[in-house]
HTML snippet that shows the backbone in 3Dmol.js (N, CA, C, O; Angstrom):
<script src="https://3Dmol.org/build/3Dmol-min.js"></script>
<div id="view" style="width:600px;height:400px;position:relative"></div>
<script>
const pdb = `
ATOM      1  N   MET A   1     109.705 104.411  88.126  1.00  0.00           N
ATOM      2  CA  MET A   1     109.087 104.276  86.821  1.00  0.00           C
ATOM      3  C   MET A   1     109.413 102.927  86.198  1.00  0.00           C
ATOM      4  O   MET A   1     108.614 102.398  85.424  1.00  0.00           O
ATOM      5  N   LEU A   2     110.559 102.366  86.516  1.00  0.00           N
ATOM      6  CA  LEU A   2     110.919 101.065  85.953  1.00  0.00           C
ATOM      7  C   LEU A   2     109.921 100.001  86.376  1.00  0.00           C
ATOM      8  O   LEU A   2     109.475  99.205  85.549  1.00  0.00           O
ATOM      9  N   ARG A   3     109.567  99.979  87.658  1.00  0.00           N
ATOM     10  CA  ARG A   3     108.605  98.981  88.152  1.00  0.00           C
ATOM     11  C   ARG A   3     107.237  99.176  87.512  1.00  0.00           C
ATOM     12  O   ARG A   3     106.540  98.201  87.230  1.00  0.00           O
ATOM     13  N   CYS A   4     106.852 100.414  87.282  1.00  0.00           N
ATOM     14  CA  CYS A   4     105.576 100.672  86.610  1.00  0.00           C
ATOM     15  C   CYS A   4     105.618 100.166  85.173  1.00  0.00           C
ATOM     16  O   CYS A   4     104.631  99.626  84.672  1.00  0.00           O
ATOM     17  N   ALA A   5     106.740 100.337  84.523  1.00  0.00           N
ATOM     18  CA  ALA A   5     106.888  99.832  83.159  1.00  0.00           C
ATOM     19  C   ALA A   5     106.822  98.310  83.141  1.00  0.00           C
ATOM     20  O   ALA A   5     106.264  97.727  82.211  1.00  0.00           O
ATOM     21  N   GLU A   6     107.392  97.652  84.170  1.00  0.00           N
ATOM     22  CA  GLU A   6     107.319  96.194  84.257  1.00  0.00           C
ATOM     23  C   GLU A   6     105.872  95.714  84.392  1.00  0.00           C
ATOM     24  O   GLU A   6     105.525  94.628  83.928  1.00  0.00           O
ATOM     25  N   LEU A   7     105.036  96.529  85.030  1.00  0.00           N
ATOM     26  CA  LEU A   7     103.622  96.191  85.182  1.00  0.00           C
ATOM     27  C   LEU A   7     102.805  96.560  83.949  1.00  0.00           C
ATOM     28  O   LEU A   7     101.630  96.204  83.849  1.00  0.00           O
ATOM     29  N   GLY A   8     103.424  97.270  83.015  1.00  0.00           N
ATOM     30  CA  GLY A   8     102.721  97.689  81.800  1.00  0.00           C
ATOM     31  C   GLY A   8     101.907  98.956  81.990  1.00  0.00           C
ATOM     32  O   GLY A   8     100.988  99.233  81.219  1.00  0.00           O
ATOM     33  N   LEU A   9     102.248  99.732  83.028  1.00  0.00           N
ATOM     34  CA  LEU A   9     101.529 100.972  83.293  1.00  0.00           C
ATOM     35  C   LEU A   9     102.187 102.132  82.569  1.00  0.00           C
ATOM     36  O   LEU A   9     103.412 102.231  82.504  1.00  0.00           O
ATOM     37  N   HIS A  10     101.353 103.008  82.026  1.00  0.00           N
ATOM     38  CA  HIS A  10     101.848 104.203  81.346  1.00  0.00           C
ATOM     39  C   HIS A  10     101.567 105.427  82.209  1.00  0.00           C
ATOM     40  O   HIS A  10     100.839 105.338  83.197  1.00  0.00           O
ATOM     41  N   THR A  11     102.128 106.541  81.847  1.00  0.00           N
ATOM     42  CA  THR A  11     101.966 107.775  82.619  1.00  0.00           C
ATOM     43  C   THR A  11     100.498 108.136  82.774  1.00  0.00           C
ATOM     44  O   THR A  11     100.075 108.576  83.843  1.00  0.00           O
ATOM     45  N   ASP A  12      99.720 107.954  81.716  1.00  0.00           N
ATOM     46  CA  ASP A  12      98.282 108.257  81.796  1.00  0.00           C
ATOM     47  C   ASP A  12      97.592 107.367  82.823  1.00  0.00           C
ATOM     48  O   ASP A  12      96.684 107.819  83.519  1.00  0.00           O
ATOM     49  N   ASP A  13      98.011 106.108  82.926  1.00  0.00           N
ATOM     50  CA  ASP A  13      97.424 105.188  83.906  1.00  0.00           C
ATOM     51  C   ASP A  13      97.723 105.648  85.328  1.00  0.00           C
ATOM     52  O   ASP A  13      96.871 105.549  86.210  1.00  0.00           O
ATOM     53  N   LEU A  14      98.922 106.145  85.544  1.00  0.00           N
ATOM     54  CA  LEU A  14      99.357 106.541  86.887  1.00  0.00           C
ATOM     55  C   LEU A  14      98.587 107.736  87.431  1.00  0.00           C
ATOM     56  O   LEU A  14      98.467 107.895  88.646  1.00  0.00           O
ATOM     57  N   GLU A  15      98.070 108.569  86.553  1.00  0.00           N
ATOM     58  CA  GLU A  15      97.328 109.751  87.004  1.00  0.00           C
ATOM     59  C   GLU A  15      96.057 109.369  87.754  1.00  0.00           C
ATOM     60  O   GLU A  15      95.599 110.115  88.620  1.00  0.00           O
ATOM     61  N   ASP A  16      95.482 108.208  87.427  1.00  0.00           N
ATOM     62  CA  ASP A  16      94.229 107.779  88.049  1.00  0.00           C
ATOM     63  C   ASP A  16      94.440 106.792  89.191  1.00  0.00           C
ATOM     64  O   ASP A  16      93.471 106.258  89.730  1.00  0.00           O
ATOM     65  N   MET A  17      95.694 106.543  89.568  1.00  0.00           N
ATOM     66  CA  MET A  17      95.987 105.546  90.595  1.00  0.00           C
ATOM     67  C   MET A  17      96.685 106.187  91.787  1.00  0.00           C
ATOM     68  O   MET A  17      97.400 107.180  91.653  1.00  0.00           O
ATOM     69  N   THR A  18      96.457 105.590  92.961  1.00  0.00           N
ATOM     70  CA  THR A  18      97.184 106.033  94.149  1.00  0.00           C
ATOM     71  C   THR A  18      98.457 105.195  94.278  1.00  0.00           C
ATOM     72  O   THR A  18      98.604 104.171  93.610  1.00  0.00           O
ATOM     73  N   MET A  19      99.359 105.629  95.126  1.00  0.00           N
ATOM     74  CA  MET A  19     100.577 104.856  95.373  1.00  0.00           C
ATOM     75  C   MET A  19     100.236 103.493  95.969  1.00  0.00           C
ATOM     76  O   MET A  19     100.888 102.493  95.671  1.00  0.00           O
ATOM     77  N   GLY A  20      99.212 103.467  96.810  1.00  0.00           N
ATOM     78  CA  GLY A  20      98.789 102.210  97.406  1.00  0.00           C
ATOM     79  C   GLY A  20      98.342 101.192  96.374  1.00  0.00           C
ATOM     80  O   GLY A  20      98.635 100.003  96.500  1.00  0.00           O
ATOM     81  N   MET A  21      97.633 101.655  95.351  1.00  0.00           N
ATOM     82  CA  MET A  21      97.192 100.758  94.284  1.00  0.00           C
ATOM     83  C   MET A  21      98.386 100.184  93.532  1.00  0.00           C
ATOM     84  O   MET A  21      98.397  99.006  93.174  1.00  0.00           O
ATOM     85  N   ILE A  22      99.372 101.009  93.302  1.00  0.00           N
ATOM     86  CA  ILE A  22     100.570 100.565  92.578  1.00  0.00           C
ATOM     87  C   ILE A  22     101.361  99.578  93.434  1.00  0.00           C
ATOM     88  O   ILE A  22     101.834  98.559  92.930  1.00  0.00           O
ATOM     89  N   TYR A  23     101.507  99.876  94.727  1.00  0.00           N
ATOM     90  CA  TYR A  23     102.208  98.951  95.627  1.00  0.00           C
ATOM     91  C   TYR A  23     101.498  97.596  95.666  1.00  0.00           C
ATOM     92  O   TYR A  23     102.145  96.549  95.641  1.00  0.00           O
ATOM     93  N   ASP A  24     100.161  97.624  95.729  1.00  0.00           N
ATOM     94  CA  ASP A  24      99.398  96.374  95.738  1.00  0.00           C
ATOM     95  C   ASP A  24      99.660  95.559  94.474  1.00  0.00           C
ATOM     96  O   ASP A  24      99.797  94.338  94.542  1.00  0.00           O
ATOM     97  N   MET A  25      99.728  96.219  93.332  1.00  0.00           N
ATOM     98  CA  MET A  25      99.990  95.520  92.077  1.00  0.00           C
ATOM     99  C   MET A  25     101.384  94.890  92.079  1.00  0.00           C
ATOM    100  O   MET A  25     101.571  93.775  91.593  1.00  0.00           O
ATOM    101  N   LEU A  26     102.353  95.611  92.628  1.00  0.00           N
ATOM    102  CA  LEU A  26     103.711  95.074  92.707  1.00  0.00           C
ATOM    103  C   LEU A  26     103.774  93.863  93.636  1.00  0.00           C
ATOM    104  O   LEU A  26     104.448  92.878  93.334  1.00  0.00           O
ATOM    105  N   ILE A  27     103.076  93.938  94.755  1.00  0.00           N
ATOM    106  CA  ILE A  27     103.059  92.822  95.707  1.00  0.00           C
ATOM    107  C   ILE A  27     102.388  91.616  95.081  1.00  0.00           C
ATOM    108  O   ILE A  27     102.883  90.496  95.211  1.00  0.00           O
ATOM    109  N   GLU A  28     101.268  91.827  94.403  1.00  0.00           N
ATOM    110  CA  GLU A  28     100.570  90.715  93.760  1.00  0.00           C
ATOM    111  C   GLU A  28     101.429  90.072  92.669  1.00  0.00           C
ATOM    112  O   GLU A  28     101.406  88.853  92.494  1.00  0.00           O
ATOM    113  N   GLN A  29     102.179  90.884  91.943  1.00  0.00           N
ATOM    114  CA  GLN A  29     103.066  90.346  90.905  1.00  0.00           C
ATOM    115  C   GLN A  29     104.127  89.442  91.544  1.00  0.00           C
ATOM    116  O   GLN A  29     104.440  88.377  91.012  1.00  0.00           O
ATOM    117  N   ALA A  30     104.671  89.867  92.675  1.00  0.00           N
ATOM    118  CA  ALA A  30     105.674  89.057  93.367  1.00  0.00           C
ATOM    119  C   ALA A  30     105.045  87.780  93.928  1.00  0.00           C
ATOM    120  O   ALA A  30     105.656  86.713  93.879  1.00  0.00           O
ATOM    121  N   ASN A  31     103.828  87.888  94.460  1.00  0.00           N
ATOM    122  CA  ASN A  31     103.142  86.713  95.003  1.00  0.00           C
ATOM    123  C   ASN A  31     102.822  85.692  93.916  1.00  0.00           C
ATOM    124  O   ASN A  31     102.839  84.489  94.176  1.00  0.00           O
ATOM    125  N   ASP A  32     102.535  86.149  92.719  1.00  0.00           N
ATOM    126  CA  ASP A  32     102.221  85.238  91.620  1.00  0.00           C
ATOM    127  C   ASP A  32     103.394  84.338  91.271  1.00  0.00           C
ATOM    128  O   ASP A  32     103.202  83.227  90.777  1.00  0.00           O
ATOM    129  N   ARG A  33     104.603  84.808  91.523  1.00  0.00           N
ATOM    130  CA  ARG A  33     105.802  84.022  91.205  1.00  0.00           C
ATOM    131  C   ARG A  33     106.236  83.116  92.350  1.00  0.00           C
ATOM    132  O   ARG A  33     107.117  82.273  92.178  1.00  0.00           O
ATOM    133  N   GLU A  34     105.623  83.286  93.511  1.00  0.00           N
ATOM    134  CA  GLU A  34     106.020  82.544  94.709  1.00  0.00           C
ATOM    135  C   GLU A  34     105.478  81.114  94.683  1.00  0.00           C
ATOM    136  O   GLU A  34     104.363  80.868  94.222  1.00  0.00           O
ATOM    137  N   LYS A  35     106.277  80.186  95.182  1.00  0.00           N
ATOM    138  CA  LYS A  35     105.857  78.787  95.340  1.00  0.00           C
ATOM    139  C   LYS A  35     105.596  78.554  96.825  1.00  0.00           C
ATOM    140  O   LYS A  35     106.475  78.783  97.656  1.00  0.00           O
ATOM    141  N   TYR A  36     104.407  78.107  97.152  1.00  0.00           N
ATOM    142  CA  TYR A  36     104.031  77.887  98.543  1.00  0.00           C
ATOM    143  C   TYR A  36     104.117  76.402  98.878  1.00  0.00           C
ATOM    144  O   TYR A  36     103.476  75.593  98.207  1.00  0.00           O
ATOM    145  N   PRO A  37     104.899  76.013  99.905  1.00  0.00           N
ATOM    146  CA  PRO A  37     105.098  74.604 100.219  1.00  0.00           C
ATOM    147  C   PRO A  37     103.882  73.946 100.887  1.00  0.00           C
ATOM    148  O   PRO A  37     103.703  72.733 100.782  1.00  0.00           O
ATOM    149  N   ILE A  38     103.054  74.732 101.569  1.00  0.00           N
ATOM    150  CA  ILE A  38     101.902  74.176 102.268  1.00  0.00           C
ATOM    151  C   ILE A  38     100.639  74.599 101.529  1.00  0.00           C
ATOM    152  O   ILE A  38     100.398  75.787 101.317  1.00  0.00           O
ATOM    153  N   LYS A  39      99.845  73.625 101.146  1.00  0.00           N
ATOM    154  CA  LYS A  39      98.570  73.899 100.488  1.00  0.00           C
ATOM    155  C   LYS A  39      97.445  73.591 101.467  1.00  0.00           C
ATOM    156  O   LYS A  39      97.498  72.594 102.187  1.00  0.00           O
ATOM    157  N   GLY A  40      96.444  74.435 101.493  1.00  0.00           N
ATOM    158  CA  GLY A  40      95.307  74.207 102.374  1.00  0.00           C
ATOM    159  C   GLY A  40      94.432  73.074 101.864  1.00  0.00           C
ATOM    160  O   GLY A  40      94.319  72.842 100.660  1.00  0.00           O
ATOM    161  N   ARG A  41      93.819  72.378 102.805  1.00  0.00           N
ATOM    162  CA  ARG A  41      92.875  71.321 102.441  1.00  0.00           C
ATOM    163  C   ARG A  41      91.460  71.884 102.497  1.00  0.00           C
ATOM    164  O   ARG A  41      91.220  72.918 103.120  1.00  0.00           O
ATOM    165  N   THR A  42      90.538  71.210 101.852  1.00  0.00           N
ATOM    166  CA  THR A  42      89.147  71.621 101.867  1.00  0.00           C
ATOM    167  C   THR A  42      88.634  71.665 103.300  1.00  0.00           C
ATOM    168  O   THR A  42      88.801  70.709 104.057  1.00  0.00           O
ATOM    169  N   GLY A  43      88.009  72.781 103.668  1.00  0.00           N
ATOM    170  CA  GLY A  43      87.440  72.936 105.001  1.00  0.00           C
ATOM    171  C   GLY A  43      88.406  73.440 106.051  1.00  0.00           C
ATOM    172  O   GLY A  43      87.989  73.713 107.177  1.00  0.00           O
ATOM    173  N   THR A  44      89.683  73.574 105.724  1.00  0.00           N
ATOM    174  CA  THR A  44      90.677  73.984 106.714  1.00  0.00           C
ATOM    175  C   THR A  44      90.387  75.383 107.247  1.00  0.00           C
ATOM    176  O   THR A  44      90.417  75.596 108.459  1.00  0.00           O
ATOM    177  N   LEU A  45      90.110  76.328 106.371  1.00  0.00           N
ATOM    178  CA  LEU A  45      89.844  77.697 106.811  1.00  0.00           C
ATOM    179  C   LEU A  45      88.553  77.760 107.616  1.00  0.00           C
ATOM    180  O   LEU A  45      88.477  78.474 108.616  1.00  0.00           O
ATOM    181  N   LYS A  46      87.547  77.020 107.188  1.00  0.00           N
ATOM    182  CA  LYS A  46      86.280  77.007 107.919  1.00  0.00           C
ATOM    183  C   LYS A  46      86.493  76.502 109.341  1.00  0.00           C
ATOM    184  O   LYS A  46      85.963  77.087 110.286  1.00  0.00           O
ATOM    185  N   ASN A  47      87.261  75.424 109.510  1.00  0.00           N
ATOM    186  CA  ASN A  47      87.547  74.896 110.848  1.00  0.00           C
ATOM    187  C   ASN A  47      88.353  75.882 111.675  1.00  0.00           C
ATOM    188  O   ASN A  47      88.104  76.035 112.871  1.00  0.00           O
ATOM    189  N   PHE A  48      89.311  76.551 111.057  1.00  0.00           N
ATOM    190  CA  PHE A  48      90.122  77.538 111.763  1.00  0.00           C
ATOM    191  C   PHE A  48      89.252  78.687 112.276  1.00  0.00           C
ATOM    192  O   PHE A  48      89.397  79.134 113.414  1.00  0.00           O
ATOM    193  N   LEU A  49      88.343  79.155 111.413  1.00  0.00           N
ATOM    194  CA  LEU A  49      87.505  80.282 111.790  1.00  0.00           C
ATOM    195  C   LEU A  49      86.451  79.899 112.824  1.00  0.00           C
ATOM    196  O   LEU A  49      85.964  80.762 113.555  1.00  0.00           O
ATOM    197  N   LYS A  50      86.094  78.625 112.896  1.00  0.00           N
ATOM    198  CA  LYS A  50      85.132  78.180 113.905  1.00  0.00           C
ATOM    199  C   LYS A  50      85.749  78.173 115.291  1.00  0.00           C
ATOM    200  O   LYS A  50      85.035  78.026 116.283  1.00  0.00           O
ATOM    201  N   GLY A  51      87.072  78.329 115.380  1.00  0.00           N
ATOM    202  CA  GLY A  51      87.708  78.400 116.686  1.00  0.00           C
ATOM    203  C   GLY A  51      88.609  77.223 116.976  1.00  0.00           C
ATOM    204  O   GLY A  51      89.139  77.105 118.081  1.00  0.00           O
ATOM    205  N   GLY A  52      88.792  76.350 116.002  1.00  0.00           N
ATOM    206  CA  GLY A  52      89.669  75.205 116.230  1.00  0.00           C
ATOM    207  C   GLY A  52      91.113  75.634 116.382  1.00  0.00           C
ATOM    208  O   GLY A  52      91.862  75.024 117.144  1.00  0.00           O
ATOM    209  N   GLY A  53      91.517  76.678 115.666  1.00  0.00           N
ATOM    210  CA  GLY A  53      92.866  77.199 115.770  1.00  0.00           C
ATOM    211  C   GLY A  53      93.909  76.378 115.043  1.00  0.00           C
ATOM    212  O   GLY A  53      95.053  76.816 114.922  1.00  0.00           O
ATOM    213  N   ASP A  54      93.552  75.200 114.555  1.00  0.00           N
ATOM    214  CA  ASP A  54      94.504  74.346 113.848  1.00  0.00           C
ATOM    215  C   ASP A  54      94.384  74.627 112.360  1.00  0.00           C
ATOM    216  O   ASP A  54      93.299  74.524 111.788  1.00  0.00           O
ATOM    217  N   TYR A  55      95.498  74.981 111.735  1.00  0.00           N
ATOM    218  CA  TYR A  55      95.463  75.296 110.312  1.00  0.00           C
ATOM    219  C   TYR A  55      95.761  74.078 109.451  1.00  0.00           C
ATOM    220  O   TYR A  55      95.746  74.189 108.225  1.00  0.00           O
ATOM    221  N   GLY A  56      96.025  72.941 110.032  1.00  0.00           N
ATOM    222  CA  GLY A  56      96.234  71.722 109.275  1.00  0.00           C
ATOM    223  C   GLY A  56      97.631  71.564 108.724  1.00  0.00           C
ATOM    224  O   GLY A  56      97.875  70.689 107.893  1.00  0.00           O
ATOM    225  N   GLY A  57      98.558  72.400 109.177  1.00  0.00           N
ATOM    226  CA  GLY A  57      99.937  72.317 108.698  1.00  0.00           C
ATOM    227  C   GLY A  57     100.758  71.294 109.476  1.00  0.00           C
ATOM    228  O   GLY A  57     100.228  70.535 110.287  1.00  0.00           O
ATOM    229  N   GLN A  58     102.032  71.290 109.217  1.00  0.00           N
ATOM    230  CA  GLN A  58     102.933  70.360 109.911  1.00  0.00           C
ATOM    231  C   GLN A  58     103.271  70.930 111.284  1.00  0.00           C
ATOM    232  O   GLN A  58     103.437  72.140 111.439  1.00  0.00           O
ATOM    233  N   ASN A  59     103.370  70.065 112.262  1.00  0.00           N
ATOM    234  CA  ASN A  59     103.715  70.510 113.626  1.00  0.00           C
ATOM    235  C   ASN A  59     105.179  70.327 113.889  1.00  0.00           C
ATOM    236  O   ASN A  59     105.655  70.644 114.979  1.00  0.00           O
TER     237      ASN A  59
END
`;
const viewer = $3Dmol.createViewer("view");
viewer.addModel(pdb, "pdb");
viewer.setStyle({}, {cartoon: {color: "spectrum"}});
viewer.zoomTo();
viewer.render();
</script>
């Protein structure tokens, strides 16, 4: 219940949600605070999905 309170969820809100939905919200909250050292460049995902396999990161 503490984690739900941190998300601003009340008991009435929880009745309409699954555990999976709540877990997803907790994960997203943690991801929002994370600092990512590698940023994607424009077109990187498109090239990766075309089969290049290179994500443009450091080797």
